[in-house]
N, C-alpha and C positions, 0 to 999 in steps of 0.2 A: 426503370422506375426510379423516381428521386428518392434517396434515401430521406426517412424523417429525422429532424435535427433536435438536439438537444436546445433549453433555452438559454440564450446567451444577452446579457445585460451591459452595455457599453456606458462608460459615464467618465467625467473628466475631475482629474483631482486640482488642488490648487497651482500645480505646475503647468496646468495644461496639457498633463500626459493623460493619454488613455487609458483607462482599466477595464478589462471585462471580467464580467463574473459567468461562468458557465455552470449551471445548475443541473446536477443527475437528477432525474425522474423518470418513471416507472407506474405512469397513472395506473390506479386500481390495485397498485400492491401497496401493503403497509411500509415494507422496506424497499432499498434498492439493492438489488443482487446484480452481479456482473453475470454477465450471458452474451450469447452472440449479437443479440440483437443490441442489447447495450453498448457493446464494443463498435459495432457498425456505426450506431449513432454519434459516439464519441468520436470516432474516426473520421467522420463527415463533417462533425461540427467544428474539429479542430481545423479542419482544412479552409474554413471560412473566415476565420480570426484574420483581423488587419494585420499587417506585415510591421507596421510599425507601433503595436502594443506598448504601453509604460509600463503595464503589469496586467497579471493574470491571476484569477480568486478560482478555484475550483469548491462548489458548493453541493448541497444536497437537498431536494425538497421534500425528502420522506422523515416524518416525524419521530419514529421509532430507531432509525440509524441512518448515519451517514452512508455507510454501504456495509451489509450485513456478511457480504462475503463473495464467494464465488457460486455458480449454482452446480453444487454437487451430484446432484441426480444426472444432468447434463454432461458432465467430467465423467461419471462412471459409466455411462452409457457409449460413450466414443470408444471407437478402437484403438490400437495404438498410434498409426498414422492422423488417425483425424485429431488425437489431443494433444500430438506435436503439433501439428497445425494450427489448432486453435490457440495453445498456449504462446505460440512462435507470435499469430497476430497479434494477440493481448500486450505482448509483448513492443510489437512494433507501434502501437498504438498509445501504450504508455510512454514510450520513447519522445513520441511527439509531444508531450507536455513537458519532458527533461530537455529538449531540443529548443525552447522557446527561447527567444532572444530577449527577452525582459525577464523582472524577478516573479517569482510563483509562489502561491500560498494554498493550500487547503484548508477552509474553513470549517473544523468539525466541531457538531454540535450534539451528536449522539454516538452510540457503538459504533464501530470501525473495526473491522477483522479480516483477516485474511487478505485477499487478495484487494479487498477494499483499503486496507493500510498501507497496501505494496501501492496501488495508485496513489494514495494521497502522499506518500514519501518519495514519488517522482517529483512532486513540488520541492522547491528549497526550502520553504517554510513552512508550519504546522500552527494554526492558531487555532484554539480550544475555549469552548466553553466550558467554564466551571463555577457552577450554579452553586453558591455558599449554604443555601437549603436545599438544595436539588441531591437528587439519588445518582450517584456515580454510574458512568455506563463503562463499556468495555471496550479495551484497546488490545489489539495482539495478535499474534499470528499463531491460530489454533490447529492448523493441519498435523503437527506430529501428535497430538492428542488423538487424532485419528488415524495414526500410525503411517501417514504420507508425510510430505512436507513442502515448503511453499515452492510454487512456481513462476513467481514475477519478480524473483530480486529481494523478497523479503530477507534472506539469512546475511544478505551482504549489504541491507539498507539501515536496518534498526540499531546495528550495532554502532553506527554514525550519530545514532539519535540519543542515546541513553549509554549507560556505563556498559562498554562491550560485551565483559564477562556476564553479566546479567543479562544482556540480550540472547547471547548464544544459550545459555543455558533456558532462560524462558521459550526461546523458539525451538529448540530440542525437545522441550517437555510439552509443547504446545498448551503455553499455559498464558492467557490473557491478563491483562492487568486492569484495575479501577482505575478510572480516570483521575482521580485525585491522586493517586500513588504515581501513577504515569507521568504528572505535572510535577510532583516531587521529584520525580528521576529526571526530568529534563526534556521530555519529548515533546512539549510545546515552545514555540519561540515566543509567542506572548499568550495572553488569557483574557477573556473578557467573564464579568459575573451574570450578564444579562443575555439573552439570546439576540435584543434587539439591537446590540453593539456588535456582533460576531461580524457581519460583513464589514463593516465600517471599519472594525479593526484590522481585518484583512488587506481591505483596500490601501488602509495606512500604510501597514508593514511594508506591501509590496513597493508602495509608492515610495518609502524611506531607504528602499534598497539601491546599491549602486548596478549598472548594467552589468549581467554578469557574463563571465567569458566560458563557454561551454567546452566539454570535453568528451562529448559523445556518449555521457550516462549522466546518469542522475547527481546533482552537485553533491549531495551529502552520502556516501555509500565505500567502501572498501577501495582504497586508490595506494597510489605510490607514496601518498603523505602520511599515512596511518597504518601503513603494512606491519610495521615493527609493533606498535601497539596491539594490534589485530592477533599478531600472532601471539603475543603473550595471554591477552584475553583466551584466546581459544586453547593454549596449554592448561589454563587454570579452569578453566570451562570443563575441559574434559576430565578433570580429577574429580568432577561432583556428579557427570553424568555416567548412566549405563552405557551398555553396549547394543542396545537393540536397534536394526536395521534403519528404522527411521531416524533415530538420534544421530546414528554415525552418518545417515546422507545429511543432515542438517550441518553436521561438522564437517564433511567433505566439502560442501559448497562453500563454508566460509574460507577453508582452506585455500580451495580453487580460486576465490576470489583473490584471495593474499597473493598467490603466485603469479596467476594469469590474469587478474583481470575481471572487469565488469562483465564483459559478454561472454567469457569462459564460464562465469560462476552461473549466470543464469541459464546455460546449456545444460549446466552440470544438475542446477534443480531440476530442470525439464525432464532430462534422463531418468532420475531418481524416481521423480513423481509418478511417469507414466510406469515406471518397472514395480513401486512400493504398492500401488492399487491392487495390484493383483496377488499381493501377498496375503497369507490367511488372517494375521493380526488386523491387516487394514479392512479385509473384507469383513471380519467381526465387529470390528468398531463403527466402521461406516452403516453396516446393517443396524447396528444397534442405534445408532445417531438418527438413522429414517425410521425406526419404530419410536422412539422418544417423541420425533417429531409429529407425529401422526395423533400423538395423545393429548 
């Protein structure tokens, strides 16, 4: 069966470079949620992109959220082996964006949480919509608020976008940020004040970047160039954090990224996530989340 593809629009910038805009969509749903179907569609669509792209923009068609996160019910329904396989597949798909031989950016117009933020942060740049009179939206990695942890590299990605200590603390506490505050913290490479400007700004940003040298990991994460800074931030963050299992898991993944690199850090996250979801604190928090979602 031919895999259903996500929409892709190709355009040419002033220098003649071809820019691709790939739009995440899930018709009939008010928000985009990462599930197996979306990952399969994203995987297949990325394989159709021209090899000589001058830039790539990741967008979303859902009005209420860029990506609301991963499908938590599906994750909780999987057995351990199945969840490992699912997380590994998602990491492979996300990595295809990080491996593109052109500059990449996510055009973020609304709420982006959990796996959605991890997906966006596999791009080189983040372009955000900050409307002066608009209601701020949420950005962050809320997994630890459910007593689990990120599973697609978030612990090693957010620290390279904002103040590293603040990122560790926010991730370990599962605390999302409002978009205006996140903008002040430097998470966006460029912002616009109108939704009509967002895609144009993202195209312009990627078009203005130099062709990247890829290292087999997202361009902005814990690596050998910032490991000393990250180690200091981790020590400082630990002084503000408790010792709950989910908090320790986040800090462990950061430490593994510092010591052993990107691949080991993502594997560490997966191992913790699969294990943590069976703990009583996680079961209680996730069941409460599901109950609240029904209301």
